[in-house]
VOBA-1610 file (N, C-alpha, C; in pm, whole numbers, padded with zeros to 5 digits, always signed):
BEGIN
Met+03589+02646-03185Met+03539+02508-03190Met+03400+02504-03253Thr+03380+02411-03346Thr+03249+02389-03406Thr+03190+02261-03351Thr+03070+02271-03298Thr+03004+02154-03242Thr+02931+02077-03352Thr+02951+01946-03353Thr+02891+01860-03455Thr+02760+01803-03404Leu+02654+01811-03482Leu+02525+01750-03449Leu+02518+01611-03509Leu+02496+01512-03422Leu+02481+01374-03467Leu+02345+01319-03423Arg+02291+01231-03507Arg+02157+01177-03480Arg+02157+01028-03448Thr+02265+00958-03481Thr+02266+00814-03460Thr+02389+00771-03381Ala+02374+00659-03313Ala+02486+00605-03237Ala+02598+00560-03330Asp+02564+00511-03448Asp+02668+00469-03543Asp+02758+00586-03580Glu+02699+00703-03601Glu+02778+00822-03631Glu+02872+00856-03515Leu+02820+00844-03395Leu+02902+00875-03277Leu+03014+00773-03262His+02983+00645-03282His+03084+00540-03265His+03193+00548-03372Ala+03160+00609-03485Ala+03258+00619-03593Ala+03364+00726-03568Arg+03341+00811-03470Arg+03438+00916-03441Arg+03566+00857-03380Val+03679+00906-03423Val+03807+00863-03367Val+03823+00930-03230Arg+03850+00849-03128Arg+03859+00901-02992Arg+04003+00917-02948His+04029+01032-02885His+04159+01057-02823His+04130+01109-02683Gly+04190+01049-02585Gly+04165+01094-02450Gly+04030+01048-02398Arg+03983+01117-02294Arg+03859+01076-02226Arg+03737+01137-02294Arg+03628+01061-02292Arg+03500+01114-02340Arg+03413+01144-02218Ala+03369+01269-02207Ala+03280+01313-02099Ala+03144+01342-02158Val+03039+01290-02095Val+02903+01305-02147Val+02818+01385-02048Val+02742+01479-02101Val+02642+01553-02025Val+02507+01519-02085Met+02419+01458-02006Met+02288+01417-02055Met+02184+01524-02022Thr+02107+01565-02123Thr+02005+01667-02104Thr+01878+01628-02180Met+01771+01700-02148Met+01649+01689-02227Met+01630+01816-02311Gly+01741+01886-02333Gly+01734+02007-02414Gly+01689+02127-02333Ala+01647+02233-02403Ala+01610+02360-02340Ala+01724+02405-02248Leu+01845+02407-02304Leu+01965+02431-02224Leu+01967+02573-02167His+02024+02584-02046His+02041+02712-01978His+02178+02713-01912Glu+02204+02813-01829Glu+02336+02828-01771Glu+02373+02710-01681Gly+02275+02645-01621Gly+02306+02526-01543Gly+02366+02417-01629His+02307+02395-01747His+02364+02298-01841His+02501+02342-01890Ala+02513+02473-01917Ala+02642+02524-01966Ala+02753+02501-01863Thr+02717+02514-01734Thr+02815+02485-01629Thr+02857+02339-01630Leu+02761+02250-01652Leu+02793+02108-01665Leu+02888+02084-01783Ile+02860+02148-01895Ile+02942+02128-02015Ile+03083+02182-01994Arg+03093+02299-01932Arg+03226+02355-01906Arg+03306+02266-01810Thr+03237+02211-01711Thr+03305+02119-01619Thr+03350+01994-01693Ala+03265+01944-01783Ala+03302+01827-01864Ala+03424+01857-01950Arg+03429+01981-02004Arg+03543+02019-02085Arg+03672+02017-02003Glu+03665+02065-01879Glu+03782+02063-01792Glu+03826+01920-01762Ile+03730+01832-01740Ile+03763+01693-01708Ile+03821+01621-01829Ala+03761+01642-01945Ala+03807+01574-02067Ala+03942+01628-02113Gly+03966+01757-02090Gly+04090+01817-02134Gly+04090+01845-02284Ala+04195+01907-02329Ala+04204+01947-02470Ala+04204+01828-02564Glu+04258+01714-02518Glu+04267+01596-02604Glu+04141+01510-02599Gly+04055+01535-02501Gly+03936+01454-02486Gly+03819+01507-02566Glu+03701+01452-02537Glu+03581+01485-02615Glu+03463+01503-02521Val+03384+01608-02545Val+03264+01634-02467Val+03142+01611-02557Val+03055+01521-02512Val+02932+01490-02585Val+02813+01534-02499Val+02723+01611-02557Val+02600+01653-02490Val+02484+01580-02557Thr+02408+01504-02478Thr+02291+01438-02535Thr+02168+01526-02515Val+02084+01530-02616Val+01957+01602-02611Val+01848+01503-02649Phe+01772+01462-02549Phe+01665+01364-02575Phe+01557+01380-02470Val+01435+01412-02512Val+01322+01422-02421Val+01264+01281-02406Asn+01289+01223-02291Asn+01260+01082-02268Asn+01115+01060-02227Pro+01034+00998-02312Pro+00892+00980-02276Pro+00870+00887-02158Leu+00965+00799-02129Leu+00944+00701-02022Leu+00939+00765-01884Gln+00998+00884-01867Gln+01003+00941-01733Gln+00897+01047-01709Phe+00801+01059-01801Phe+00687+01147-01781Phe+00565+01062-01749Gly+00500+01092-01639Gly+00381+01018-01600Gly+00256+01077-01663Gln+00143+01012-01635Gln+00015+01059-01688Gln-00014+01199-01634Gly-00050+01290-01723Gly-00082+01426-01682Gly+00038+01516-01666Glu+00160+01465-01688Glu+00279+01548-01678Glu+00305+01618-01811Asp+00412+01699-01815Asp+00425+01796-01923Asp+00515+01751-02037Leu+00500+01626-02085Leu+00581+01579-02197Leu+00560+01665-02321Asp+00434+01689-02357Asp+00406+01768-02477Asp+00444+01914-02459Arg+00440+01961-02335Arg+00469+02100-02306Arg+00619+02126-02293Tyr+00697+02020-02272Tyr+00839+02039-02246Tyr+00904+02106-02368Pro+00981+02213-02346Pro+01034+02291-02459Pro+01137+02214-02542Arg+01125+02227-02673Arg+01223+02172-02767Arg+01289+02289-02839Thr+01417+02309-02814Thr+01487+02429-02865Thr+01625+02388-02917Leu+01630+02293-03010Leu+01757+02234-03051Leu+01853+02337-03110Asp+01805+02429-03193Asp+01896+02526-03254Asp+01964+02611-03146Ala+01886+02657-03049Ala+01944+02735-02938Ala+02036+02648-02853Asp+01998+02521-02835Asp+02080+02428-02756Asp+02218+02410-02819Leu+02222+02401-02951Leu+02349+02385-03021Leu+02442+02503-02995Lys+02386+02622-02996Lys+02467+02742-02973Lys+02523+02745-02831Ile+02439+02710-02734Ile+02483+02709-02594Ile+02590+02602-02574Ala+02567+02484-02630Ala+02663+02375-02615Ala+02797+02410-02678Glu+02792+02473-02794Glu+02916+02512-02862Glu+02993+02617-02781Ala+02921+02716-02731Ala+02987+02821-02653Ala+03049+02767-02526Ala+02990+02660-02469Ala+03041+02601-02345Ala+03153+02501-02367Gly+03178+02464-02494Gly+03291+02377-02522Gly+03259+02235-02562Ala+03135+02207-02606Ala+03099+02072-02649Ala+03154+02042-02787Asp+03201+01920-02804Asp+03245+01875-02937Asp+03129+01822-03019Val+03036+01754-02950Val+02925+01687-03018Val+02796+01710-02940Val+02688+01734-03013Val+02553+01723-02958Val+02490+01600-03022Phe+02456+01504-02940Phe+02394+01380-02986Phe+02245+01391-02956Ala+02165+01408-03061Ala+02021+01429-03048Ala+01947+01319-03123Pro+01937+01202-03063Pro+01874+01089-03132Pro+01722+01100-03132Ser+01661+01031-03225Ser+01515+01020-03228Ser+01471+00915-03127Ala+01340+00911-03100Ala+01287+00808-03012Ala+01311+00669-03071Asp+01304+00656-03203Asp+01328+00526-03267Asp+01474+00482-03250Glu+01565+00577-03247Glu+01706+00543-03227Glu+01730+00493-03086Val+01667+00555-02989Val+01686+00515-02849Val+01603+00392-02815Tyr+01481+00387-02868Tyr+01391+00276-02838Tyr+01346+00208-02968Pro+01436+00138-03035Pro+01395+00070-03159Pro+01289-00035-03128Gly+01181-00033-03205Gly+01074-00128-03180Gly+00975-00081-03075Gly+00986+00043-03031Gly+00890+00095-02932Gly+00943+00090-02790Glu+00855+00116-02694Glu+00896+00120-02554Glu+00956-00015-02513Pro+01065-00011-02439Pro+01132-00137-02402Pro+01048-00220-02305Gln+01048-00349-02328Gln+00978-00441-02238Gln+01060-00466-02111Val+01190-00457-02121Val+01279-00475-02006Val+01332-00338-01966Arg+01315-00303-01840Arg+01357-00172-01792Arg+01437-00187-01663Ile+01508-00082-01628Ile+01583-00081-01503Ile+01492-00031-01393Ser+01490-00103-01282Ser+01408-00064-01168Ser+01492+00017-01069Ala+01434+00126-01022Ala+01503+00211-00924Ala+01498+00153-00784Gly+01416+00051-00761Gly+01412-00012-00629Gly+01349+00079-00524Pro+01365+00045-00396Pro+01300+00122-00289Pro+01338+00270-00287Met+01464+00303-00317Met+01504+00443-00316Met+01426+00524-00419Gly+01386+00461-00527Gly+01310+00529-00631Gly+01164+00547-00599Glu+01119+00497-00485Glu+00980+00511-00444Glu+00962+00621-00340Arg+01072+00684-00298Arg+01065+00786-00194Arg+01067+00926-00256Leu+01021+01024-00181Leu+01020+01165-00223Leu+00968+01180-00366Glu+01055+01210-00462Glu+01010+01228-00600Glu+00935+01106-00651Gly+00987+00989-00617Gly+00925+00866-00665Gly+00785+00846-00612Ala+00757+00894-00492Ala+00623+00881-00435Ala+00523+00968-00508Phe+00567+01082-00557Phe+00478+01173-00628Phe+00478+01149-00778Arg+00581+01079-00829Arg+00589+01051-00972Arg+00618+00902-00992Pro+00519+00818-00968Pro+00542+00673-00977Pro+00597+00633-01113Gly+00703+00553-01113Gly+00764+00504-01236Gly+00863+00600-01299His+00869+00723-01247His+00959+00824-01307His+01103+00778-01306Phe+01150+00729-01192Phe+01292+00693-01183Phe+01324+00565-01259Asp+01228+00475-01275Asp+01251+00359-01360Asp+01276+00405-01504Gly+01193+00499-01551Gly+01212+00551-01686Gly+01340+00628-01701Met+01376+00705-01597Met+01500+00782-01601Met+01621+00691-01607Leu+01626+00590-01519Leu+01742+00500-01517Leu+01751+00419-01646Thr+01637+00383-01702Thr+01639+00306-01826Thr+01702+00387-01938Val+01663+00514-01951Val+01721+00593-02060Val+01866+00630-02030Val+01900+00655-01904Val+02039+00684-01871Val+02126+00562-01901Gly+02077+00444-01864Gly+02151+00322-01895Gly+02172+00306-02044Lys+02067+00329-02123Lys+02078+00316-02268Lys+02174+00421-02325Leu+02164+00545-02278Leu+02251+00650-02330Leu+02397+00628-02291Leu+02420+00569-02174Leu+02557+00535-02137Leu+02613+00430-02233His+02530+00335-02271His+02575+00235-02368His+02594+00297-02507Leu+02504+00385-02546Leu+02510+00444-02679Leu+02627+00542-02694Thr+02660+00614-02587Thr+02766+00715-02597Thr+02902+00664-02549Arg+02904+00557-02470Arg+03028+00493-02425Arg+03128+00592-02362Pro+03085+00665-02258Pro+03175+00765-02198Pro+03269+00704-02095Asp+03371+00780-02063Asp+03456+00749-01949Asp+03401+00813-01822Val+03334+00927-01839Val+03278+01000-01725Val+03148+01065-01771Ala+03049+01067-01681Ala+02920+01131-01710Ala+02888+01228-01598Leu+02839+01347-01634Leu+02815+01453-01537Leu+02666+01483-01526Tyr+02620+01506-01401Tyr+02479+01536-01373Tyr+02473+01645-01266Gly+02366+01725-01271Gly+02351+01834-01176Gly+02302+01786-01041Gln+02352+01850-00936Gln+02308+01817-00801Gln+02169+01870-00770Lys+02113+01955-00856Lys+01975+02001-00834Lys+01881+01882-00832Asp+01907+01784-00916Asp+01829+01660-00916Asp+01901+01558-00828Ala+01899+01583-00698Ala+01983+01506-00605Ala+01944+01359-00600Gln+01815+01330-00602Gln+01773+01190-00595Gln+01808+01118-00724Gln+01792+01185-00835Gln+01832+01128-00964Gln+01981+01096-00964Leu+02063+01191-00919Leu+02207+01169-00915Leu+02242+01051-00826Ala+02178+01042-00710Ala+02206+00931-00619Ala+02171+00797-00682Leu+02059+00793-00754Leu+02017+00667-00817Leu+02109+00630-00933Ile+02154+00728-01010Ile+02247+00698-01120Ile+02378+00644-01063Arg+02427+00705-00957Arg+02549+00653-00894Arg+02529+00511-00845Arg+02414+00484-00785Arg+02387+00350-00735Arg+02376+00249-00849Met+02310+00289-00958Met+02299+00201-01075Met+02435+00169-01132Ala+02519+00272-01150Ala+02651+00250-01207Ala+02734+00156-01121Arg+02719+00169-00988Arg+02794+00083-00897Arg+02735-00058-00893Asp+02603-00067-00876Asp+02539-00198-00859Asp+02544-00282-00986Leu+02537-00217-01102Leu+02532-00289-01229Leu+02664-00282-01306Asn+02770-00236-01239Asn+02905-00240-01298Asn+02914-00173-01434Phe+02867-00048-01440Phe+02873+00024-01567Phe+03013+00068-01603Gly+03100+00080-01506Gly+03237+00120-01536Gly+03250+00262-01586Val+03162+00348-01540Val+03163+00490-01578Val+03177+00573-01451Glu+03262+00674-01454Glu+03273+00765-01341Glu+03156+00863-01345Ile+03084+00874-01233Ile+02970+00965-01224Ile+03010+01086-01141Val+02993+01205-01200Val+03034+01330-01135Val+02911+01418-01113Gly+02892+01467-00990Gly+02786+01562-00960Gly+02840+01704-00963Val+02764+01795-01021Val+02805+01936-01033Val+02705+02022-00955Pro+02755+02114-00871Pro+02666+02194-00785Pro+02558+02269-00862Thr+02446+02290-00793Thr+02332+02361-00850Thr+02370+02505-00886Val+02323+02549-01001Val+02341+02688-01044Val+02211+02762-01017Arg+02221+02881-00959Arg+02103+02959-00922Arg+02099+03093-00995Glu+01979+03143-01010Glu+01964+03278-01062Glu+01994+03378-00950Asp+02001+03506-00985Asp+02042+03606-00887Asp+01950+03611-00766Asp+01823+03578-00785Asp+01728+03582-00673Asp+01725+03452-00593Gly+01809+03356-00629Gly+01819+03231-00554Gly+01745+03115-00615Leu+01656+03139-00710Leu+01581+03030-00772Leu+01675+02939-00850Ala+01666+02809-00826Ala+01750+02713-00898Ala+01714+02714-01045Leu+01816+02718-01129Leu+01792+02719-01274Leu+01722+02591-01317Ser+01619+02607-01397Ser+01543+02493-01448Ser+01480+02533-01581Ser+01467+02437-01669Ser+01400+02463-01797Ser+01255+02501-01776Arg+01198+02463-01662Arg+01057+02492-01635Arg+01036+02633-01580Asn+01143+02703-01541Asn+01126+02838-01489Asn+01060+02931-01590Arg+01080+02903-01719Arg+01024+02989-01823Arg+00871+02987-01823Phe+00811+02887-01760Phe+00665+02880-01755Phe+00605+02968-01646Leu+00688+03022-01556Leu+00637+03099-01442Leu+00604+03242-01483Ala+00482+03285-01453Ala+00447+03426-01465Ala+00516+03503-01353Ala+00517+03636-01362Ala+00590+03717-01264Ala+00544+03691-01122Asp+00412+03686-01099Asp+00362+03662-00963Asp+00390+03519-00918Glu+00389+03423-01011Glu+00422+03285-00977Glu+00569+03272-00939Arg+00653+03345-01006Arg+00796+03340-00974Arg+00823+03392-00834Arg+00753+03498-00794Arg+00771+03550-00659Arg+00735+03444-00555Thr+00628+03372-00581Thr+00591+03264-00489Thr+00693+03151-00493Ala+00741+03119-00613Ala+00835+03008-00629Ala+00965+03028-00553Leu+00999+03153-00525Leu+01122+03181-00450Leu+01120+03119-00311Ala+01001+03082-00264Ala+00991+03020-00131Ala+01066+02888-00124Leu+01083+02819-00238Leu+01157+02693-00234Leu+01299+02716-00186Ser+01371+02805-00254Ser+01510+02830-00214Ser+01515+02901-00079Gln+01420+02990-00052Gln+01419+03060+00076Gln+01401+02964+00192Ala+01319+02862+00174Ala+01300+02762+00279Ala+01428+02683+00303Leu+01495+02647+00194Leu+01621+02573+00207Leu+01727+02658+00275Phe+01735+02784+00236Phe+01836+02872+00296Phe+01806+02897+00444Ala+01676+02907+00478Ala+01640+02926+00619Ala+01682+02804+00700Gly+01658+02685+00646Gly+01701+02563+00714Gly+01852+02556+00727Arg+01922+02595+00620Arg+02068+02596+00624Arg+02120+02694+00728Asp+02060+02814+00734Asp+02107+02915+00829Asp+02080+02871+00972Arg+01964+02810+00995Arg+01934+02759+01128Arg+02034+02651+01168His+02065+02565+01073His+02162+02460+01099His+02300+02517+01130Ala+02341+02619+01053Ala+02471+02681+01077Ala+02476+02744+01216Ala+02366+02808+01257Ala+02363+02867+01391Ala+02372+02760+01498Gln+02303+02649+01476Gln+02307+02540+01573Gln+02446+02478+01581Glu+02510+02463+01466Glu+02644+02406+01466Glu+02743+02499+01536Ala+02724+02632+01517Ala+02811+02728+01586Ala+02791+02719+01736Leu+02665+02708+01778Leu+02636+02694+01920Leu+02693+02564+01974Arg+02682+02460+01895Arg+02736+02330+01936Arg+02887+02338+01956Ala+02955+02407+01864Ala+03100+02421+01877Ala+03136+02502+02001Arg+03059+02610+02027Arg+03085+02690+02145Arg+03057+02610+02272Ala+02954+02526+02266Ala+02920+02447+02385Ala+03033+02354+02424Arg+03106+02303+02322Arg+03218+02214+02352Arg+03330+02289+02423Glu+03334+02422+02403Glu+03440+02502+02461Glu+03409+02550+02602Val+03283+02534+02646Val+03245+02584+02778Val+03316+02505+02887Pro+03386+02572+02979Pro+03454+02499+03088Pro+03355+02422+03174Ala+03394+02304+03213Ala+03306+02220+03293Ala+03270+02283+03425Thr+03348+02377+03475Thr+03325+02436+03605Thr+03222+02548+03601Arg+03173+02585+03484Arg+03075+02694+03473Arg+02944+02641+03420Ala+02834+02702+03463Ala+02702+02664+03412Ala+02697+02693+03263Arg+02644+02598+03186Arg+02645+02614+03040Arg+02569+02739+02995Ala+02452+02765+03051Ala+02374+02881+03008Ala+02448+03010+03037Glu+02509+03020+03157Glu+02583+03141+03194Glu+02701+03163+03101Ala+02772+03056+03071Ala+02890+03068+02986Ala+02854+03107+02844Leu+02752+03044+02789Leu+02713+03076+02653Leu+02662+03220+02642Ser+02589+03264+02742Ser+02542+03401+02744Ser+02660+03497+02751Ala+02761+03460+02830Ala+02878+03546+02847Ala+02956+03565+02718Ile+02955+03466+02629Ile+03029+03481+02504Ile+02941+03537+02392Gly+02822+03584+02430Gly+02742+03659+02334Gly+02654+03576+02244Glu+02617+03454+02286Glu+02529+03373+02204Glu+02385+03415+02230Ser+02331+03501+02146Ser+02198+03554+02169Ser+02092+03445+02165Arg+02110+03345+02077Arg+02012+03238+02070Arg+02010+03160+02201Ala+02125+03135+02258Ala+02131+03062+02384Ala+02075+03144+02498Ala+02107+03273+02500Ala+02061+03359+02608Ala+01910+03371+02608Ala+01848+03356+02492Ala+01703+03367+02483Ala+01632+03253+02554Asp+01700+03143+02571Asp+01639+03029+02641Asp+01747+02960+02723Ala+01788+03028+02829Ala+01900+02980+02908Ala+01872+02844+02972His+01747+02823+03009His+01716+02696+03075His+01738+02579+02979Ala+01691+02595+02852Ala+01708+02487+02755Ala+01855+02465+02723Val+01929+02573+02711Val+02070+02561+02679Val+02146+02498+02794Ala+02104+02531+02917Ala+02173+02475+03032Ala+02165+02324+03035Lys+02053+02270+02981Lys+02035+02125+02979Lys+02091+02061+02853Ala+02126+02146+02755Ala+02166+02093+02624Ala+02305+02031+02630Thr+02322+01925+02555Thr+02454+01869+02530Thr+02494+01910+02390Pro+02622+01905+02355Pro+02663+01945+02220Pro+02587+01874+02111Ala+02557+01745+02127Ala+02487+01671+02021Ala+02345+01721+02002Ser+02277+01757+02112Ser+02136+01791+02101Ser+02113+01935+02056Thr+02216+02017+02050Thr+02198+02155+02005Thr+02199+02166+01853Ser+02217+02057+01783Ser+02218+02059+01636Ser+02119+01955+01586Gly+01992+01994+01573Gly+01888+01897+01546Gly+01826+01907+01410Pro+01813+01796+01339Pro+01738+01795+01213Pro+01596+01845+01228Ala+01533+01819+01343Ala+01395+01863+01363Ala+01383+02014+01352Ala+01480+02087+01406Ala+01477+02233+01399Ala+01493+02281+01255Val+01577+02214+01178Val+01597+02251+01038Val+01468+02231+00960Arg+01403+02117+00981Arg+01277+02091+00912Arg+01172+02196+00949Cys+01165+02229+01077Cys+01064+02322+01126Cys+01081+02459+01064Val+01201+02512+01062Val+01225+02645+01008Val+01194+02649+00859Ala+01236+02547+00785Ala+01209+02542+00641Ala+01059+02532+00615Arg+00990+02452+00695Arg+00846+02433+00673Arg+00769+02562+00699Leu+00813+02643+00795Leu+00746+02770+00823Leu+00747+02861+00701Val+00859+02865+00630Val+00867+02947+00509Val+00769+02896+00404Leu+00761+02766+00389Leu+00671+02707+00289Leu+00525+02727+00327Glu+00495+02723+00456Glu+00357+02746+00501Glu+00315+02890+00473Glu+00407+02984+00489Glu+00376+03123+00455Glu+00349+03137+00306Ala+00427+03067+00225Ala+00409+03076+00080Ala+00277+03014+00036Ala+00226+02921+00113Ala+00098+02859+00080Ala-00017+02958+00094Arg+00006+03071+00163Arg-00098+03172+00182Arg-00084+03288+00082Leu+00017+03282-00005Leu+00036+03386-00104Leu-00063+03368-00220Gln-00068+03470-00305Gln-00146+03460-00429Gln-00053+03487-00546Pro-00031+03388-00632Pro-00082+03251-00624Pro-00012+03172-00516Pro-00077+03070-00462Pro-00017+02994-00351Pro+00083+02890-00398Leu+00170+02853-00307Leu+00261+02740-00329Leu+00196+02614-00274Ala+00189+02511-00356Ala+00132+02382-00314Ala+00245+02284-00293Leu+00273+02252-00167Leu+00388+02169-00133Leu+00361+02022-00162Asp+00455+01958-00231Asp+00451+01812-00246Asp+00524+01746-00131Tyr+00647+01790-00105Tyr+00720+01733+00008Tyr+00832+01825+00051Leu+00870+01811+00177Leu+00993+01866+00231Leu+01060+01750+00303Gly+01182+01717+00265Gly+01251+01603+00325Gly+01392+01639+00366Leu+01435+01584+00478Leu+01574+01596+00520Leu+01625+01453+00529Val+01705+01413+00429Val+01728+01271+00405Val+01876+01235+00397Asp+01899+01108+00415Asp+02032+01049+00397Asp+02052+01028+00247Pro+02155+01088+00187Pro+02172+01077+00041Pro+02205+00936-00007Ser+02240+00846+00083Ser+02272+00710+00041Ser+02147+00630+00004Asp+02031+00665+00066Asp+01909+00589+00037Asp+01783+00675+00037Phe+01797+00804+00067Phe+01687+00900+00068Phe+01579+00867+00171Thr+01618+00808+00282Thr+01530+00794+00397Thr+01549+00914+00488Glu+01444+00951+00562Glu+01452+01063+00654Glu+01554+01033+00764Ile+01633+01135+00798Ile+01736+01114+00899Ile+01677+01134+01038Pro+01725+01058+01139Pro+01679+01075+01276Pro+01746+01196+01341Asp+01697+01232+01460Asp+01749+01351+01527Asp+01893+01335+01574Asp+01939+01211+01590Asp+02077+01190+01635Asp+02171+01160+01518Phe+02128+01193+01397Phe+02205+01162+01276Phe+02333+01245+01272Thr+02439+01182+01224Thr+02562+01253+01194Thr+02608+01216+01053Gly+02660+01314+00982Gly+02709+01288+00847Gly+02641+01378+00745Glu+02657+01341+00617Glu+02602+01419+00506Glu+02452+01396+00494Ala+02377+01502+00464Ala+02233+01494+00445Ala+02193+01587+00331Val+02069+01570+00284Val+02014+01655+00179Val+01879+01708+00227Leu+01863+01840+00224Leu+01735+01904+00251Leu+01670+01931+00116Ala+01559+01863+00088Ala+01499+01865-00046Ala+01354+01909-00039Val+01309+01978-00143Val+01172+02028-00148Val+01120+02016-00291Ala+00990+01993-00302Ala+00922+01997-00431Ala+00786+02061-00410Ala+00745+02145-00505Ala+00618+02215-00491Ala+00569+02259-00628Arg+00442+02295-00632Arg+00382+02346-00755Arg+00338+02491-00734Val+00360+02570-00836Val+00308+02707-00840Val+00234+02719-00972Gly+00105+02739-00964Gly+00025+02734-01086Gly+00033+02594-01145Thr+00069+02585-01272Thr+00081+02455-01339Thr+00224+02405-01345Thr+00316+02477-01281Thr+00459+02443-01291Thr+00507+02377-01163Arg+00574+02264-01179Arg+00628+02191-01065Arg+00779+02211-01061Leu+00831+02246-00943Leu+00972+02276-00926Leu+01029+02194-00811Ile+01160+02163-00820Ile+01230+02094-00713Ile+01358+02169-00681Asp+01408+02148-00559Asp+01533+02212-00519Asp+01587+02136-00399Asn+01715+02155-00369Asn+01774+02092-00252Asn+01907+02160-00219Ile+01953+02138-00097Ile+02088+02180-00058Ile+02148+02070+00030Pro+02280+02054+00026Pro+02347+01958+00116Pro+02373+02020+00252Leu+02368+01939+00356Leu+02401+01979+00492Leu+02486+01871+00554Thr+02566+01909+00654Thr+02646+01812+00727Thr+02613+01826+00874Phe+02575+01715+00938Phe+02539+01714+01079Phe+02650+01649+01162Gly+02672+01709+01278Gly+02766+01650+01372Gly+02907+01651+01322Ala+02953+01765+01271Ala+03092+01774+01224Ala+03185+01743+01338Ala+03293+01677+01305Ala+03389+01634+01409Ala+03444+01755+01481Ser+03468+01738+01612Ser+03522+01848+01692Ser+03672+01859+01670
//
């Protein structure tokens, strides 16, 4: 397969379409995470469909002092990666093609959800992101568009925009791709020096620590449901080898199944990892750690049940990184 490079929407619209068109939107500097998105798009579109990869560094979503000028532009390498992953077209428009006449006076607002977590630290970022995603959806006219779950808040906002504004496009999230050491793949990873990368690993380590604590709590919760009513809960849990319960028999004896699986414990364990990283050289500077409801990105209460996202953002040196993992609280018995 030879991937075609197109620069204008007219060129893209002139292509004869057969089957479904799947679009993967990127800002270039493609890596294996993007390649996974493209391969997934290829599977969805099928042999008769078409996969379009957009490459556009959107100035609207970079705030003052952010790395717009520093963001890598590697179109020749991007073409090779896109072709190897199965893309039919790379659509790399100019700023004038996307924003004829300059920056748009009318933009899409991300609303309250866009002001939380990432939005609080990057004011206006999600308005700029949704505006360009909306424009690119119109310019590429896909049946389905794919986005990485690493940018969980972005994905949630795109899904909300497509639903609220009747875009008529299927939005698909693709799981985060990680390097062997656990660091989430990002175009910004290339900016990390060796010592900075060691510190940056605390992001994924904090998430994994929270996930493991949650898994242990859920296992204890499941075992607690199995304890016969005629036996003391602490004695029974100790008898079946729950070392965590045996370490604090009094607390477990008072625990109910719901209270043994707490978001507060997940936050605490993850934060401890990040606090340790703040003492490293170079240090990790935390922007936020959130355990949120993916429907609106508000912090979940301790009695929450359902899907949640544990999300973190931090800076190491001059590089800012984000990461997240999904969790489920209160799984049905």
